[in-house]
N, C-alpha and C positions, 0 to 999 in steps of 0.2 A: 640259653634259650632265646630264639630269635623273636623279635617283635615284628609283626607285620607292618608294612609301611601304610601309613595314613593317606587315604585319598584325599585330594584337594576338593573342599567343599566348594558349591556354587557360590560366586561372589554376592549374589542378591537373592531375593526370594523368587524372582522370575527364573533365575537358573534351576532353582528346586522344582518349581512347577513343570518347566520344560521337560525335565527328567521324569517327572512323575506322569506326564501326558505322552512321553516318548516322542517328543518334537525336537527337531534340531533348530538352530535360529535360521537357517536357510529356509526350512519349511515354514517357520512362522512368519517370516517376511513375505513369503508367496501368499499365504493365507490372508495376512492383513492387507496385502495389494489387492487381492481380488474382493475382499469384504468392503474396503473404502474406496475403491476406484482410483487410488494414487499408488503410483510405483514406489516400492521401498526395497532398496538394495540390501542384499544379504548382510553386508557390512554393518548396516544400521541395526539389525537384530542382534548381532554381536556385542555391539555397544549397549543396546538394551539389557542385554544379559549380564553385563558386568557393572556398569555404574551409572550409564546414561538414562535419564529419565525422558522418555519421548514426549513430543509435543501433543495437544490436543488435536483432533479427537482420537489420536493413535491408541491411547491407553485403553479407551473403551473397546477398541477394535481387538486389542491383544487380549483383553479379558473375554471378549466374546468367542475368539479362537479357542482359548484354553477351556472355557465352558463346554463348547462342543466336543472337544477332544476327551475330556476327563468325565462327561456325563454327570457333572455337579456345577453347581453356579460358582463362578470365580469372579469377583469384583475388581475394579481398580485399586480399592482400598486393601484388597488382600495381596495386591502385589507391591503397591507403593503406599503403604499405611501413613496417615497422617496429612496427605495432600487434599487441599480443598476440592470439594466435589463440584466443579463449575459445569453449570448447565450446557455449556457449548460442547463438552466433552462427548455428548451424544453423537452418533453418526448421522449427520444432517443429509437429506436427499434433495435433489433438485424436483423430486416429484411430490414434495410436500404441498398441501394446499396452503393458501394464505393464511387462513385462521390458525392452522397448526404453526405456521411460522411466527405469527404475530404472538402466540402463546409463548413460544420459545424466547422471542425477543423480550417479551416481559420478564421472563424467569431470567434472562441474561443482565438485564438492567437491574434487577433485584439483587442478584448476585454481585454485580459489579459496585452497587451501593454499600454492600457489607465488607468490601474489601478496602483496606486501608490505602491511602496515597493515590487514589484515582480522581482526576479532576473534573472531568465532564460527565460523571455518571448522573448528577442530578439532573442535567440537561436531558440526556438520554431517557431518564426515568420520567421526566415531565411530558415528553412527548409520547412516550409508550403507554402512559397511564390511559390514554383515551381510547386504546386499542380494545379495551375490553367491550365497549358498545359497538365497535365495528365488526366484529368476527361473524355476527349473524348476517349483516348485509353482504359480506363477502361470499358466504355460503350460499346465499340466496342467488345473487347475481351470477357466481360460477356455476350453479345449477341450472341457470335459466329461468328460474322463478320470477325474476323482475329484471328491469333494465338498469345499467348504470346510471347513477344519479350524482349530485353534487357531493352528498355525503361519502360516497365511494371514491369520488375523485379527491376530495379533501384528505381522507384517510391514506391514500396513496402517496400524496404529497407528504403527509406526516411521516409515512414510513421512510420517505428519501431522507427528510430531515434527521430522522432518528439515526439512520445508518451512516449518515455523514458525521454525526456527533460521536457516534462509536468510533468511527475510523479516526476522527481527532485524537482519540485517546488509545493508541495501540496497546498500551498495557492491559487494558480491560478485556481485551479478545484477541486471539490469534488472527492475522491478517486472512490465512487460508479458510479459516472457519467463517469469518464475516463474509468473504466472497461467496461462500457457497450459500449463506443465508440471504445475500443481496441476490444471487442467481435464482434462487427460489422465489423471492419476491417477484422478480422480472417474469419468471415463467408463469406465476399466478396471473399477472396482468396480461400475459400473451394469451393465455387460455380464455380470459374474459374478451379480449379483442377479436378472437377469432369467432366466438359465440355472438357477439354484437358488432359487426362491422359497420361502419358509418361515419358521417361527418359531424355528428352532434359535438356541441362544445365540451360534454363531459368525456367523450371519447378522445378528444383533442387533448384534454388535461392528462388522461391516462396514458396516451403516447408520451407526452412530456415527462410524466413519471417514468416511464420505461426508459426513455432515453437517459435520464438522470442516473437511473440504477444501473444501466448497462455502463455508462460512463465510470461510475464508482467502481464496479466490478473490474473493469478494465485497467483503471488506475491502480488498484489493489494487486491485481495479477502482476503488472509490470513491476511494482515495488518489491514483490517477492521473487521475480526473476522468471515468470512464467510468460514470455513475450507472444508466443503464438496465441495463448488465451486471451492476452491483453489486446492483441490486434483485433481478434475476433469480436470481442465484447464492445470495443469501442467502435467498431464498424457498425455493429448492430445499433448502438446507441446514435450513431449519425445517420442510419436510416430512419429511426424512430423520430429523430429531431426534424428531418426532412419531411416526414409524413404528418408531423404536427405544425409545419410552417414555422418553426422556431429557428430562424436563421442564425441569430446571436449564440444560441446553444450549439448549433452545428459547427459554428466557428470554432467554438470553445474545445469541442470534441477533436475536431481537425488540428487544433494547437496541441491537444494532448497527444494525438499521433505523432505529430512532429517532435515533440518534447521527448517522447519514449524512445523514438527511433534514434535521436541525437545521443540520448544517454546510452544507448546500447550500440553505438558505433556503426549506425547505418545512415551514412550522410546524405545518400541519394534520396532514400524514403523521407529523410528529414526535410530535405529541401523541397520535395514535391508537396508534402503535407502543409509546410509551412506557407508555400504560395497559395494553396487552396484556402486555408485559414485567412490569409491577408485579404483575399477576394470576398470572402463570405461575411467577414466582420463588418464590411460597409460602413454605414452610418449608425452602427448599434451605440448603446449607451457607453458613457465614459468608463464605467467599471469593466464592462465586457471588452471594450477595446485595450484597457490596460492589461487585463488577463490575457488576452489572446497575442497581442503585441509583444508582451514580455518574453512569451515562450518561443514567439516566431523569432525574435532577435537571438536567442540561444539557439535554435535549430539551424538558422542561416549562419551563425558563427562556426558551428561545427561543420558545416558544409563548406566552409571556407569562401564565404561570399561577403565581404567587407561592406560594399555599397548597400546590400540588403539588411546587413545587420544594423547598420548606422542608421536606416530608414525606419526600421522596426523600432530602434531604441528611442528615437524622437517621438514617434506616435505614442509609444508606451509611457514615457515620462510626461508628456503633454497630457495625456488622459488621466495619469494618477494625480495630477494636481487638482482636478475638478470631481473626481468620481465620488459616488456615493454608493458603495456596494449593496447596503441594505435596500435602497430604494430603486437602484438601476438595475442590478443583476443578483438576485439573492443567493444564486449559486457561487458567487464570487465574494460570499461573506468572509472569507479568510484573508482577503486582500487588503494591503495598506499600501500607502506610497513608499514607504521603507522597503517592503517586500519587492515592489517593482524596481526599485533602484538596485537592490542586491542582484535581482535577476539580470539587470542589464550590466552590472558589475562583472558576474562571471560569464556573461556573453562576452564582454571584451577579453577577459583571460582566454576563453576558449578560442576566440579568434586568433589571438596571439599563439596559441598552442597548435592550431590545425592548419594556419595559413603561413606560418613563419614570420608573423609580424614582428616589429622591434620591440625593444624594453619599453618604449613610451605606452605602448598598448597594454602592457601588463600593469605598470604603474597607475594608469588611468582606471583600469578596472578594480585594481585594489582600492583605490582611493573612493571609487563609487561605493563599494561594499563596507569600507570602514566609516564612511560619512552616515550611511544608513543604519549604523549600529550593530554590525556582524560582531565586532569584538566583544560586545557585552554578552554574548551568547554563552559564554563560558560559566556565567552566573547562574544559569538554570533557565533557559528560555522554555516557551510553552510547548514547541514541537520538536521532539529529538530528531525525527526523520529529517526535516527541512534543515535544522541547524547542524547535524552531521555532515550533510551535503555540502551546505555552504561554508562551513569551516574547513572543509576537505580543499574547497577551491581557494580560500584564503592561503592556506598551508602550501598548495601548489604554486600559487602566485609568488609567495614570498621566496619559496625554494628556487624558482628560476631567476629571481632577482639577487639570490645568494645571501638572503637575510635570514641566515640559519637559525638564530635564536627565536624570532618571531614564527618561522615557519614550523619549528619543534613545537612551540607553545600552541599554535593553531592545530597541529597535527594531534596533540594530546587531547585537545578540546573535542576534535572531530571523532576521535576514537572513543572518547567517553559516551558521546551521544549515539554513535554506531553501536557500542555494546549494549545500549538500553534498548534501541529498536533498529536492527540491521536492515538495509535496503540493498537491493541489487545493484542500483545506479551508484550509490555510495562505495560500494565494494569495488567497482570497477576502477573509480577515481582514487581509491586509496591503494589499489594494486599499482596504478601509475605513479603515485606519489611515492611508493616504496622503491620503484625503479630510479626515480629521480634523486632520492635520499641515499640510495646505495653508492652514488658516485662520491659521496662524501663520508664513507664508512669510517674512515680513520679519525673524524672530527669527534671531540667528546660530547659536544651537545647532540650531535646526530645520533651517536651510539646509544644515548639515554632513550631514544625514542625507536630506533630501527628494530630492536627485538620485538618490542610490543606490537609495532606494526606488522611486522612479518608473522607473528602468532595471529593476528586478526585475520589477516587475509589467507592463511593456511600455507606459509612458504617457510 
């Protein structure tokens, strides 16, 4: 008696539900793309069906598609049981009102506070807690029932602070989700500014908040590799800073444009934006000058401008010795003298890389980074994005000096941080590092790192 062949069962609950809904992975990808406004390749849907758990808010979108196809409610917990129900899993729209956004922010902070291992959630919760009292004011001003006032302007600045704190802890929320929330906040301010044009002090403060939010959105977009969106948001922030008459903030955003262009291998754009930032920073506070000139130095190095790089480095290091970020430029709260030194260090290395400078430039750049404490990052520094980026520069510098043991140690540290929070700029640098290391493929110490490096960058 013959036994009928047993059909292969779907690898996941999602596979079972797709069969029940009579949907293919390709159709699922198309439906999710239409619902979220983000392009999802069919290959991603095949991975979801097999074993890969998608990022937020894609899980909610998949559940919504299945609910529509099956005429019964399907929740993310039905598909991936046991995962935490993060508030940001919901599909956030840029058409949300600011009060709706504030309530979501409060939920997000509360969720983050209940998640182990998150460092900055207390700071985020403390600034978000006051939003309960601001929602009615936002609703009234948006509807035209009253004029923008100091309370509204203060809450807008508080919103900026809250989202910066969330961005400081990328483990708390996926970058693309945070950017959508930031964009929604910016859209809410734009609606108010259109309804209440003028030159009043509170309008100026709202313009500054819009500039800060647009800058943050652009920075997040660049970190996840959405360069066109990044340029658009940063230029919007630049226009808002100009309208508010905030020249140092405008210089800061121009420096961001220069930095992101340099990271994405657009040297001409980097040089142009760097020159604009250098002109705009003028006689700004020491903290603003240190922040701007540090990024200008790197952009000019990538553009192959030795004289310009050295000039920017001198300005940055001089300003770093006397700056007081909390008093001089609150948006530069992250900046320390060591941070500026490290920036100038990898600017040296970038100049050696892009203009064919000699070994002396590599050594001096590495010494600057090492003296600023970069080597201690392996012990668990505060920002994995920054540390992965800087340790990749250390590895690249040592590799070009043929110091293979140190280069491999730094590469492992960079990969550890990159695995925690990957960024587009670090991936580009790790790809170049892989090319450099491949020349020494027969060396035992290099062979211990090369496969891991290849796996991370997808080679």
